N, C-alpha and C positions, 0 to 999 in steps of 0.2 A: 542671752537676751531671748525673751519669749516672743514667738511670732504674734503678729497683730490679731490673727484669726484663731488663736489657740483656744480661747474661752468658748466660742461657738462650736468648734470642733469637739471639745471635751464634753460640752453640754449635750450635743446631739449624740455622741457616743454613749453617754450616761443613759439617755432615754432608750436607745436601741439595745443596750446590754441587758436591761431589765427583761426584755422580751425573749432573750436567749436562754434564760434559766430553765433547768429541767424541773421536774416535780419536787426534787429535794432542795431546790434553791441553789443549785450549783451551775457553774459554767466552766469551760476550759479556759486556761490562762491565755491561750492564743486568741480566743474570741474577744478579749479585751482590745487587743491591737487590731483585730479585724473590724471592730466597731469604730475605732479611731480612723482607720483607712476609709471605711465606707462613709463616715461622716465628712471626711475631707473631700471625697469624690462628690458627695451630694451637695456640698457647699461650693464646689468648683475651685478649690484652692490648689496651689501647686504641690507637687510631691515633696518639695523641700520643707514646706510649712508642716506637712504631716510628719516628716522625720524630726523636725525641731520639736513638735508637740510630743512625739514619742520620747524624746530626751527629757522633756519637762515631766512627763508622766513617770519615767523611770526614777528621776530624782525624788519625786513625791513618794513613790513606792519605797525607796530606800529610807526616807524619813519616817515612814510608817513601820519600818522594821522588816521589810522583805529582804531576804538574804541574796537572792539572785533574780532581780527584776527582769533582766534581759532574757534569762532562761524561762522565766514564768510566762513572758509575753510570747514565747515561741512554743509553749507546751500544749499539745493537743492530746495528751495521754492522761494527765492528772487534772482532776476538777478542783476548783476553789469555790468557796461560798460566794455567792453573788454580792452579799453584804460587804465582803472584803474587797471585791473588785470595785464596787461602787464607792467605797471609802477611799480607795486609791484615786479614782477619778475626781471625787469631791475635793480631796486634798490638793490635787494638781490645779483645779479651778481656783481654790482659795489662795494658793501660792501665787498664781498668776494675777489675781485681783490685788493682793497686797503688794506684789512687785510693781504692778502698773501704778498703784497709788503712790508708792515710794518714789518712782521715777518722775512722776508729775510734781511731787513736792520739792525735789532737788534740782529741777531744771532751772537754769539761769536765763534771764531774758537776753 
């Protein structure tokens, strides 16, 4: 189940990740998760919401073809293109939106 504040966390992380890119349009994989944590702190959500958001992000990364998303989110030695990192965040946002719509459709009164 996705946390209620996952979409705002991911959207804020998406905006701040763009600012972290170097001149070559790259960032460290660990900076993706740093942005998610910072977004959670800025929004005042609990740490469990951030951890659940991380899980949703990792599933989205796996769906996009990342072989080791947990390792990538902890990596501060190898850079990834910011476009790839943004694609992961957008995919997680899209998955949350479609899951939220599906859960509304299937609720019984």
